[in-house]
Short mmCIF file of the C-alpha atoms (twelve columns), coordinates in Angstrom:
data_MODEL
# 
_entry.id   MODEL 
# 
loop_
_atom_site.group_PDB 
_atom_site.id 
_atom_site.type_symbol 
_atom_site.label_atom_id 
_atom_site.label_alt_id 
_atom_site.label_comp_id 
_atom_site.label_asym_id 
_atom_site.label_seq_id 
_atom_site.Cartn_x 
_atom_site.Cartn_y 
_atom_site.Cartn_z 
_atom_site.pdbx_PDB_model_num 
ATOM 1   C CA . UNK A 1   18.509 -48.017 -60.012 1 
ATOM 2   C CA . UNK A 2   19.686 -44.624 -58.722 1 
ATOM 3   C CA . UNK A 3   21.505 -44.586 -55.408 1 
ATOM 4   C CA . UNK A 4   19.445 -42.821 -52.757 1 
ATOM 5   C CA . UNK A 5   20.768 -39.726 -50.984 1 
ATOM 6   C CA . UNK A 6   19.791 -38.112 -47.693 1 
ATOM 7   C CA . UNK A 7   20.704 -34.461 -47.341 1 
ATOM 8   C CA . UNK A 8   21.423 -32.725 -44.021 1 
ATOM 9   C CA . UNK A 9   21.849 -28.991 -43.493 1 
ATOM 10  C CA . UNK A 10  20.363 -29.038 -46.970 1 
ATOM 11  C CA . UNK A 11  19.976 -25.285 -47.362 1 
ATOM 12  C CA . UNK A 12  18.463 -24.582 -50.758 1 
ATOM 13  C CA . UNK A 13  19.682 -27.882 -52.188 1 
ATOM 14  C CA . UNK A 14  22.902 -26.944 -53.971 1 
ATOM 15  C CA . UNK A 15  24.609 -30.224 -53.075 1 
ATOM 16  C CA . UNK A 16  21.442 -32.160 -53.904 1 
ATOM 17  C CA . UNK A 17  21.210 -30.472 -57.306 1 
ATOM 18  C CA . UNK A 18  24.814 -31.344 -58.119 1 
ATOM 19  C CA . UNK A 19  24.241 -35.005 -57.239 1 
ATOM 20  C CA . UNK A 20  20.940 -35.008 -59.126 1 
ATOM 21  C CA . UNK A 21  22.687 -33.757 -62.264 1 
ATOM 22  C CA . UNK A 22  25.197 -36.595 -61.850 1 
ATOM 23  C CA . UNK A 23  22.407 -39.183 -61.757 1 
ATOM 24  C CA . UNK A 24  21.689 -39.617 -58.042 1 
ATOM 25  C CA . UNK A 25  18.337 -39.190 -56.281 1 
ATOM 26  C CA . UNK A 26  17.691 -37.388 -53.002 1 
ATOM 27  C CA . UNK A 27  14.856 -38.999 -51.034 1 
ATOM 28  C CA . UNK A 28  15.150 -37.126 -47.729 1 
ATOM 29  C CA . UNK A 29  16.309 -33.658 -46.684 1 
ATOM 30  C CA . UNK A 30  16.626 -31.830 -43.385 1 
ATOM 31  C CA . UNK A 31  16.995 -28.089 -42.882 1 
ATOM 32  C CA . UNK A 32  16.405 -25.774 -39.928 1 
ATOM 33  C CA . UNK A 33  15.956 -22.436 -41.731 1 
ATOM 34  C CA . UNK A 34  12.381 -21.764 -42.846 1 
ATOM 35  C CA . UNK A 35  13.201 -19.457 -45.772 1 
ATOM 36  C CA . UNK A 36  15.729 -21.928 -47.143 1 
ATOM 37  C CA . UNK A 37  13.127 -24.689 -46.839 1 
ATOM 38  C CA . UNK A 38  10.695 -22.681 -48.995 1 
ATOM 39  C CA . UNK A 39  13.282 -22.435 -51.778 1 
ATOM 40  C CA . UNK A 40  14.243 -26.086 -51.378 1 
ATOM 41  C CA . UNK A 41  10.700 -27.438 -51.553 1 
ATOM 42  C CA . UNK A 42  9.925  -25.285 -54.586 1 
ATOM 43  C CA . UNK A 43  12.729 -27.020 -56.482 1 
ATOM 44  C CA . UNK A 44  12.532 -30.499 -54.939 1 
ATOM 45  C CA . UNK A 45  8.794  -31.050 -54.423 1 
ATOM 46  C CA . UNK A 46  9.061  -34.850 -54.269 1 
ATOM 47  C CA . UNK A 47  11.710 -35.076 -51.567 1 
ATOM 48  C CA . UNK A 48  10.598 -36.001 -48.049 1 
ATOM 49  C CA . UNK A 49  11.486 -32.911 -46.047 1 
ATOM 50  C CA . UNK A 50  12.014 -32.394 -42.316 1 
ATOM 51  C CA . UNK A 51  12.010 -28.757 -41.212 1 
ATOM 52  C CA . UNK A 52  13.636 -29.065 -37.796 1 
ATOM 53  C CA . UNK A 53  16.852 -28.979 -35.823 1 
ATOM 54  C CA . UNK A 54  18.944 -32.036 -36.721 1 
ATOM 55  C CA . UNK A 55  19.268 -32.738 -32.999 1 
ATOM 56  C CA . UNK A 56  15.575 -33.565 -32.936 1 
ATOM 57  C CA . UNK A 57  15.782 -36.255 -35.618 1 
ATOM 58  C CA . UNK A 58  15.451 -39.892 -34.622 1 
ATOM 59  C CA . UNK A 59  17.622 -41.686 -37.163 1 
ATOM 60  C CA . UNK A 60  15.542 -44.865 -37.124 1 
ATOM 61  C CA . UNK A 61  12.059 -43.347 -36.965 1 
ATOM 62  C CA . UNK A 62  12.415 -40.133 -38.938 1 
ATOM 63  C CA . UNK A 63  14.997 -40.900 -41.631 1 
ATOM 64  C CA . UNK A 64  14.472 -43.509 -44.357 1 
ATOM 65  C CA . UNK A 65  17.348 -45.803 -45.311 1 
ATOM 66  C CA . UNK A 66  19.720 -44.238 -47.805 1 
ATOM 67  C CA . UNK A 67  22.991 -44.962 -49.613 1 
ATOM 68  C CA . UNK A 68  24.756 -41.595 -49.597 1 
ATOM 69  C CA . UNK A 69  24.845 -38.905 -46.929 1 
ATOM 70  C CA . UNK A 70  25.123 -35.331 -48.210 1 
ATOM 71  C CA . UNK A 71  25.967 -32.571 -45.756 1 
ATOM 72  C CA . UNK A 72  27.319 -29.058 -45.927 1 
ATOM 73  C CA . UNK A 73  27.432 -28.800 -42.155 1 
ATOM 74  C CA . UNK A 74  27.496 -25.278 -40.638 1 
ATOM 75  C CA . UNK A 75  30.717 -23.505 -41.484 1 
ATOM 76  C CA . UNK A 76  30.369 -20.184 -39.642 1 
ATOM 77  C CA . UNK A 77  32.240 -21.598 -36.666 1 
ATOM 78  C CA . UNK A 78  35.300 -22.233 -38.851 1 
ATOM 79  C CA . UNK A 79  35.140 -19.442 -41.450 1 
ATOM 80  C CA . UNK A 80  37.226 -16.309 -41.840 1 
ATOM 81  C CA . UNK A 81  33.992 -14.318 -41.883 1 
ATOM 82  C CA . UNK A 82  32.973 -15.832 -38.545 1 
ATOM 83  C CA . UNK A 83  34.819 -16.047 -35.252 1 
ATOM 84  C CA . UNK A 84  36.668 -19.308 -35.939 1 
ATOM 85  C CA . UNK A 85  35.369 -20.787 -32.708 1 
ATOM 86  C CA . UNK A 86  35.023 -24.266 -34.176 1 
ATOM 87  C CA . UNK A 87  33.752 -26.939 -31.804 1 
ATOM 88  C CA . UNK A 88  33.537 -24.287 -29.059 1 
ATOM 89  C CA . UNK A 89  31.199 -22.076 -31.077 1 
ATOM 90  C CA . UNK A 90  28.885 -20.348 -28.605 1 
ATOM 91  C CA . UNK A 91  25.879 -21.030 -30.832 1 
ATOM 92  C CA . UNK A 92  26.633 -24.750 -30.945 1 
ATOM 93  C CA . UNK A 93  27.187 -24.844 -34.712 1 
ATOM 94  C CA . UNK A 94  30.599 -26.511 -34.522 1 
ATOM 95  C CA . UNK A 95  29.277 -29.481 -32.573 1 
ATOM 96  C CA . UNK A 96  26.629 -30.249 -35.169 1 
ATOM 97  C CA . UNK A 97  29.157 -32.435 -36.986 1 
ATOM 98  C CA . UNK A 98  28.689 -34.968 -34.194 1 
ATOM 99  C CA . UNK A 99  24.972 -35.099 -34.998 1 
ATOM 100 C CA . UNK A 100 26.005 -36.342 -38.433 1 
ATOM 101 C CA . UNK A 101 28.242 -38.916 -36.746 1 
ATOM 102 C CA . UNK A 102 25.272 -40.071 -34.672 1 
ATOM 103 C CA . UNK A 103 23.178 -40.601 -37.808 1 
ATOM 104 C CA . UNK A 104 26.054 -42.295 -39.648 1 
ATOM 105 C CA . UNK A 105 26.489 -44.745 -36.780 1 
ATOM 106 C CA . UNK A 106 22.845 -45.729 -37.015 1 
ATOM 107 C CA . UNK A 107 22.270 -45.679 -40.794 1 
ATOM 108 C CA . UNK A 108 25.649 -46.892 -42.148 1 
ATOM 109 C CA . UNK A 109 25.546 -45.175 -45.564 1 
ATOM 110 C CA . UNK A 110 27.828 -46.514 -48.306 1 
ATOM 111 C CA . UNK A 111 29.194 -43.059 -49.062 1 
ATOM 112 C CA . UNK A 112 29.467 -39.779 -47.131 1 
ATOM 113 C CA . UNK A 113 29.943 -36.428 -48.853 1 
ATOM 114 C CA . UNK A 114 30.804 -33.412 -46.694 1 
ATOM 115 C CA . UNK A 115 31.520 -29.789 -47.612 1 
ATOM 116 C CA . UNK A 116 32.895 -26.938 -45.540 1 
ATOM 117 C CA . UNK A 117 35.061 -23.829 -45.658 1 
ATOM 118 C CA . UNK A 118 38.743 -24.118 -46.485 1 
ATOM 119 C CA . UNK A 119 39.670 -22.919 -42.989 1 
ATOM 120 C CA . UNK A 120 38.303 -26.134 -41.500 1 
ATOM 121 C CA . UNK A 121 41.703 -27.650 -42.379 1 
ATOM 122 C CA . UNK A 122 43.783 -25.125 -40.450 1 
ATOM 123 C CA . UNK A 123 41.388 -24.367 -37.595 1 
ATOM 124 C CA . UNK A 124 42.918 -24.938 -34.150 1 
ATOM 125 C CA . UNK A 125 46.255 -25.872 -35.740 1 
ATOM 126 C CA . UNK A 126 44.633 -28.731 -37.623 1 
ATOM 127 C CA . UNK A 127 43.084 -30.359 -34.551 1 
ATOM 128 C CA . UNK A 128 39.484 -29.761 -35.646 1 
ATOM 129 C CA . UNK A 129 40.006 -31.468 -38.986 1 
ATOM 130 C CA . UNK A 130 41.920 -34.291 -37.303 1 
ATOM 131 C CA . UNK A 131 39.004 -34.939 -34.930 1 
ATOM 132 C CA . UNK A 132 36.529 -35.007 -37.828 1 
ATOM 133 C CA . UNK A 133 38.693 -37.364 -39.899 1 
ATOM 134 C CA . UNK A 134 39.386 -39.613 -36.896 1 
ATOM 135 C CA . UNK A 135 35.672 -39.775 -36.055 1 
ATOM 136 C CA . UNK A 136 34.796 -40.848 -39.599 1 
ATOM 137 C CA . UNK A 137 37.559 -43.465 -39.624 1 
ATOM 138 C CA . UNK A 138 36.408 -44.873 -36.290 1 
ATOM 139 C CA . UNK A 139 32.936 -45.221 -37.800 1 
ATOM 140 C CA . UNK A 140 34.515 -47.468 -40.436 1 
ATOM 141 C CA . UNK A 141 35.085 -45.085 -43.341 1 
ATOM 142 C CA . UNK A 142 38.012 -44.412 -45.623 1 
ATOM 143 C CA . UNK A 143 38.371 -40.673 -46.107 1 
ATOM 144 C CA . UNK A 144 39.660 -38.566 -48.978 1 
ATOM 145 C CA . UNK A 145 39.643 -34.782 -48.909 1 
ATOM 146 C CA . UNK A 146 40.603 -31.896 -51.175 1 
ATOM 147 C CA . UNK A 147 40.341 -28.106 -51.282 1 
ATOM 148 C CA . UNK A 148 38.918 -27.038 -54.647 1 
ATOM 149 C CA . UNK A 149 38.343 -23.548 -56.043 1 
ATOM 150 C CA . UNK A 150 35.173 -22.954 -58.072 1 
ATOM 151 C CA . UNK A 151 37.070 -21.078 -60.761 1 
ATOM 152 C CA . UNK A 152 39.416 -24.033 -61.335 1 
ATOM 153 C CA . UNK A 153 37.029 -26.942 -60.895 1 
ATOM 154 C CA . UNK A 154 33.523 -25.664 -61.682 1 
ATOM 155 C CA . UNK A 155 34.021 -23.299 -64.634 1 
ATOM 156 C CA . UNK A 156 32.441 -20.542 -62.558 1 
ATOM 157 C CA . UNK A 157 33.966 -17.029 -62.369 1 
ATOM 158 C CA . UNK A 158 33.930 -16.855 -58.574 1 
ATOM 159 C CA . UNK A 159 36.837 -17.198 -56.164 1 
ATOM 160 C CA . UNK A 160 35.469 -19.803 -53.772 1 
ATOM 161 C CA . UNK A 161 37.697 -22.354 -52.070 1 
ATOM 162 C CA . UNK A 162 35.986 -25.127 -50.154 1 
ATOM 163 C CA . UNK A 163 37.098 -28.408 -48.630 1 
ATOM 164 C CA . UNK A 164 35.299 -31.565 -49.691 1 
ATOM 165 C CA . UNK A 165 35.425 -34.906 -47.901 1 
ATOM 166 C CA . UNK A 166 34.375 -38.094 -49.648 1 
ATOM 167 C CA . UNK A 167 34.188 -41.181 -47.451 1 
ATOM 168 C CA . UNK A 168 33.573 -44.802 -48.434 1 
ATOM 169 C CA . UNK A 169 32.627 -47.862 -46.399 1 
ATOM 170 C CA . UNK A 170 34.186 -50.064 -49.065 1 
ATOM 171 C CA . UNK A 171 37.971 -49.812 -49.381 1 
ATOM 172 C CA . UNK A 172 37.907 -50.732 -53.074 1 
ATOM 173 C CA . UNK A 173 35.507 -47.886 -53.851 1 
ATOM 174 C CA . UNK A 174 37.798 -45.604 -51.876 1 
ATOM 175 C CA . UNK A 175 40.737 -46.723 -54.021 1 
ATOM 176 C CA . UNK A 176 38.679 -46.205 -57.191 1 
ATOM 177 C CA . UNK A 177 37.813 -42.630 -56.334 1 
ATOM 178 C CA . UNK A 178 39.793 -39.560 -57.309 1 
ATOM 179 C CA . UNK A 179 38.750 -35.939 -57.115 1 
ATOM 180 C CA . UNK A 180 38.175 -34.291 -60.505 1 
ATOM 181 C CA . UNK A 181 41.060 -32.629 -62.301 1 
ATOM 182 C CA . UNK A 182 41.141 -28.853 -62.781 1 
ATOM 183 C CA . UNK A 183 39.506 -27.511 -65.927 1 
ATOM 184 C CA . UNK A 184 39.978 -24.322 -67.905 1 
ATOM 185 C CA . UNK A 185 37.770 -21.417 -66.897 1 
ATOM 186 C CA . UNK A 186 35.856 -20.440 -70.031 1 
ATOM 187 C CA . UNK A 187 32.951 -18.547 -68.474 1 
ATOM 188 C CA . UNK A 188 33.359 -14.857 -67.742 1 
ATOM 189 C CA . UNK A 189 31.320 -12.606 -65.500 1 
ATOM 190 C CA . UNK A 190 29.377 -11.483 -68.582 1 
ATOM 191 C CA . UNK A 191 28.070 -15.045 -68.928 1 
ATOM 192 C CA . UNK A 192 26.398 -14.947 -65.513 1 
ATOM 193 C CA . UNK A 193 25.859 -11.225 -64.872 1 
ATOM 194 C CA . UNK A 194 23.794 -8.902  -67.054 1 
ATOM 195 C CA . UNK A 195 25.796 -5.708  -67.626 1 
ATOM 196 C CA . UNK A 196 23.256 -4.305  -70.088 1 
ATOM 197 C CA . UNK A 197 19.626 -4.828  -69.037 1 
ATOM 198 C CA . UNK A 198 18.117 -2.331  -66.649 1 
ATOM 199 C CA . UNK A 199 17.274 -3.901  -63.279 1 
ATOM 200 C CA . UNK A 200 14.966 -2.652  -60.544 1 
ATOM 201 C CA . UNK A 201 15.944 0.751   -59.106 1 
ATOM 202 C CA . UNK A 202 16.614 -0.777  -55.683 1 
ATOM 203 C CA . UNK A 203 19.793 -2.432  -56.966 1 
ATOM 204 C CA . UNK A 204 21.426 0.857   -58.015 1 
ATOM 205 C CA . UNK A 205 23.573 3.319   -56.113 1 
ATOM 206 C CA . UNK A 206 22.769 7.004   -56.578 1 
ATOM 207 C CA . UNK A 207 23.886 10.324  -55.155 1 
ATOM 208 C CA . UNK A 208 21.684 9.607   -52.139 1 
ATOM 209 C CA . UNK A 209 24.265 7.004   -51.068 1 
ATOM 210 C CA . UNK A 210 26.721 8.549   -48.537 1 
ATOM 211 C CA . UNK A 211 29.720 6.938   -50.230 1 
ATOM 212 C CA . UNK A 212 28.538 7.425   -53.821 1 
ATOM 213 C CA . UNK A 213 31.523 9.619   -54.744 1 
ATOM 214 C CA . UNK A 214 33.917 6.885   -53.628 1 
ATOM 215 C CA . UNK A 215 32.015 4.359   -55.748 1 
ATOM 216 C CA . UNK A 216 32.163 6.549   -58.839 1 
ATOM 217 C CA . UNK A 217 35.902 6.999   -58.358 1 
ATOM 218 C CA . UNK A 218 36.628 3.354   -57.569 1 
ATOM 219 C CA . UNK A 219 34.169 1.354   -59.692 1 
ATOM 220 C CA . UNK A 220 35.587 2.073   -63.133 1 
ATOM 221 C CA . UNK A 221 35.476 -1.135  -65.206 1 
ATOM 222 C CA . UNK A 222 32.671 -3.269  -66.611 1 
ATOM 223 C CA . UNK A 223 34.495 -6.595  -66.659 1 
ATOM 224 C CA . UNK A 224 34.976 -7.367  -62.973 1 
ATOM 225 C CA . UNK A 225 33.315 -7.173  -59.547 1 
ATOM 226 C CA . UNK A 226 33.921 -4.732  -56.727 1 
ATOM 227 C CA . UNK A 227 33.296 -4.614  -52.992 1 
ATOM 228 C CA . UNK A 228 32.645 -1.657  -50.729 1 
ATOM 229 C CA . UNK A 229 34.874 -2.162  -47.690 1 
ATOM 230 C CA . UNK A 230 33.499 0.446   -45.254 1 
ATOM 231 C CA . UNK A 231 35.885 3.209   -46.327 1 
ATOM 232 C CA . UNK A 232 37.220 2.161   -49.734 1 
ATOM 233 C CA . UNK A 233 36.404 0.252   -52.911 1 
ATOM 234 C CA . UNK A 234 38.130 -3.062  -53.581 1 
ATOM 235 C CA . UNK A 235 38.489 -4.204  -57.176 1 
ATOM 236 C CA . UNK A 236 38.841 -7.893  -57.987 1 
ATOM 237 C CA . UNK A 237 41.917 -7.777  -60.221 1 
ATOM 238 C CA . UNK A 238 41.404 -11.340 -61.429 1 
ATOM 239 C CA . UNK A 239 38.092 -10.365 -63.061 1 
ATOM 240 C CA . UNK A 240 36.245 -12.864 -60.888 1 
ATOM 241 C CA . UNK A 241 33.529 -12.390 -58.320 1 
ATOM 242 C CA . UNK A 242 34.854 -12.478 -54.739 1 
ATOM 243 C CA . UNK A 243 33.555 -15.250 -52.481 1 
ATOM 244 C CA . UNK A 244 29.836 -14.846 -51.894 1 
ATOM 245 C CA . UNK A 245 28.946 -14.952 -48.201 1 
ATOM 246 C CA . UNK A 246 25.832 -15.302 -46.061 1 
ATOM 247 C CA . UNK A 247 26.562 -11.776 -44.829 1 
ATOM 248 C CA . UNK A 248 25.064 -10.526 -48.081 1 
ATOM 249 C CA . UNK A 249 21.699 -11.103 -46.459 1 
ATOM 250 C CA . UNK A 250 22.542 -8.734  -43.624 1 
ATOM 251 C CA . UNK A 251 22.799 -5.583  -45.711 1 
ATOM 252 C CA . UNK A 252 23.176 -4.541  -49.336 1 
ATOM 253 C CA . UNK A 253 26.700 -3.177  -48.832 1 
ATOM 254 C CA . UNK A 254 28.001 -6.740  -48.571 1 
ATOM 255 C CA . UNK A 255 26.752 -7.681  -52.046 1 
ATOM 256 C CA . UNK A 256 29.404 -7.447  -54.818 1 
ATOM 257 C CA . UNK A 257 29.093 -4.427  -57.118 1 
ATOM 258 C CA . UNK A 258 29.421 -3.969  -60.868 1 
ATOM 259 C CA . UNK A 259 29.608 -1.072  -63.274 1 
ATOM 260 C CA . UNK A 260 26.998 -1.378  -66.012 1 
ATOM 261 C CA . UNK A 261 27.993 -0.695  -69.613 1 
ATOM 262 C CA . UNK A 262 26.117 2.613   -69.370 1 
ATOM 263 C CA . UNK A 263 28.208 3.644   -66.353 1 
ATOM 264 C CA . UNK A 264 25.630 3.063   -63.611 1 
ATOM 265 C CA . UNK A 265 26.737 1.216   -60.498 1 
ATOM 266 C CA . UNK A 266 24.634 -1.499  -58.917 1 
ATOM 267 C CA . UNK A 267 24.851 -4.539  -56.715 1 
ATOM 268 C CA . UNK A 268 24.277 -8.039  -58.048 1 
ATOM 269 C CA . UNK A 269 20.734 -9.349  -58.074 1 
ATOM 270 C CA . UNK A 270 19.863 -12.538 -56.138 1 
ATOM 271 C CA . UNK A 271 19.513 -14.413 -59.430 1 
ATOM 272 C CA . UNK A 272 23.012 -13.367 -60.469 1 
ATOM 273 C CA . UNK A 273 24.347 -14.605 -57.136 1 
ATOM 274 C CA . UNK A 274 22.701 -17.982 -57.755 1 
ATOM 275 C CA . UNK A 275 24.225 -17.948 -61.259 1 
ATOM 276 C CA . UNK A 276 27.622 -17.430 -59.644 1 
ATOM 277 C CA . UNK A 277 26.963 -20.547 -57.566 1 
ATOM 278 C CA . UNK A 278 26.455 -22.598 -60.721 1 
ATOM 279 C CA . UNK A 279 22.713 -23.169 -60.306 1 
ATOM 280 C CA . UNK A 280 20.976 -24.020 -63.608 1 
ATOM 281 C CA . UNK A 281 18.655 -21.466 -65.167 1 
ATOM 282 C CA . UNK A 282 15.572 -23.557 -64.414 1 
ATOM 283 C CA . UNK A 283 16.288 -23.390 -60.677 1 
ATOM 284 C CA . UNK A 284 13.460 -21.310 -59.175 1 
ATOM 285 C CA . UNK A 285 13.670 -18.494 -56.640 1 
ATOM 286 C CA . UNK A 286 10.500 -17.919 -54.585 1 
ATOM 287 C CA . UNK A 287 8.765  -14.595 -55.133 1 
ATOM 288 C CA . UNK A 288 7.461  -14.700 -51.549 1 
ATOM 289 C CA . UNK A 289 10.917 -14.338 -49.979 1 
ATOM 290 C CA . UNK A 290 12.706 -11.008 -49.599 1 
ATOM 291 C CA . UNK A 291 15.963 -10.335 -51.425 1 
ATOM 292 C CA . UNK A 292 17.893 -10.262 -48.143 1 
ATOM 293 C CA . UNK A 293 16.941 -13.874 -47.458 1 
ATOM 294 C CA . UNK A 294 17.785 -14.891 -51.034 1 
ATOM 295 C CA . UNK A 295 21.222 -13.271 -50.799 1 
ATOM 296 C CA . UNK A 296 21.831 -15.184 -47.575 1 
ATOM 297 C CA . UNK A 297 20.735 -18.443 -49.229 1 
ATOM 298 C CA . UNK A 298 23.063 -17.910 -52.181 1 
ATOM 299 C CA . UNK A 299 26.001 -17.081 -49.930 1 
ATOM 300 C CA . UNK A 300 25.357 -20.112 -47.722 1 
ATOM 301 C CA . UNK A 301 25.142 -22.468 -50.684 1 
ATOM 302 C CA . UNK A 302 27.693 -24.336 -52.772 1 
ATOM 303 C CA . UNK A 303 28.909 -24.208 -56.362 1 
ATOM 304 C CA . UNK A 304 26.669 -26.763 -58.028 1 
ATOM 305 C CA . UNK A 305 29.012 -27.461 -60.945 1 
ATOM 306 C CA . UNK A 306 31.868 -28.402 -58.596 1 
ATOM 307 C CA . UNK A 307 29.541 -30.723 -56.666 1 
ATOM 308 C CA . UNK A 308 28.351 -32.311 -59.905 1 
ATOM 309 C CA . UNK A 309 31.916 -33.076 -61.016 1 
ATOM 310 C CA . UNK A 310 32.757 -34.690 -57.659 1 
ATOM 311 C CA . UNK A 311 29.495 -36.672 -57.747 1 
ATOM 312 C CA . UNK A 312 30.346 -37.935 -61.229 1 
ATOM 313 C CA . UNK A 313 33.683 -39.206 -59.914 1 
ATOM 314 C CA . UNK A 314 31.881 -40.954 -57.034 1 
ATOM 315 C CA . UNK A 315 29.608 -42.570 -59.601 1 
ATOM 316 C CA . UNK A 316 32.622 -43.742 -61.622 1 
ATOM 317 C CA . UNK A 317 34.193 -45.243 -58.507 1 
ATOM 318 C CA . UNK A 318 31.009 -47.168 -57.738 1 
ATOM 319 C CA . UNK A 319 30.500 -48.391 -61.307 1 
ATOM 320 C CA . UNK A 320 34.122 -49.454 -61.653 1 
# 
């Protein structure tokens, strides 16, 4: 029998997809963002879904019993791209971790899986991470954590470092578990980005763009990604895609750029951004949602292949 997962701050289901590919089953998901919920429900039609603020969930009435908690709790309060306000975030995003703690205290899952930005570790001189770890330990869990880069652990050509916490109620399972080992990166950008096929005109930069001359001068190679940084072009020397962010949904200039084989310059398509997050090809993107929302969803998500590898190690720990 598959262990049952409940997913919080589910987004478009990147964590859920990784656990699904490892043999787990999500039975319940909660997400606040409507557009993300449309994408989620398209791909997980059989999952009980609650479109609401997590603060409005009654753990006993609204959430079925489950074995594993999955949560990529809001990271903007701790990220470089945000204001690093943490628990004092003016929008209340930092404190949402304690909503997870409330649910954990009532549901007592066997395993907890959490994901966040790398800067969670160093925020407030380490105090934020210490509070989170201490809270989980006081709830009776043994905690292991690691910062993993997608290019080293997910075979995905994107620079994306994230911290993962895996927590067990059972000390023996905790001892059994180890994070996956690094693997060789065999995929290149050409495996996930189409440098040949003509895309819709809206993805291309032309002479109408006020900084087109700078792009032509700076975007010179067809084997890496670039970024427009307000006044200059930044090339990714490692031939990887830079970290995708939710800011991509706030304007096309935030989306990484490529030079097509024919010399044209364009931004990545939403599908290519999902490819760079390790989503399988059969993962569907709604046609009813604008590209801006899809870019935001991709940037907010996780690298599915990294999640899958961690989930497989959790499964090994449980079976052993």
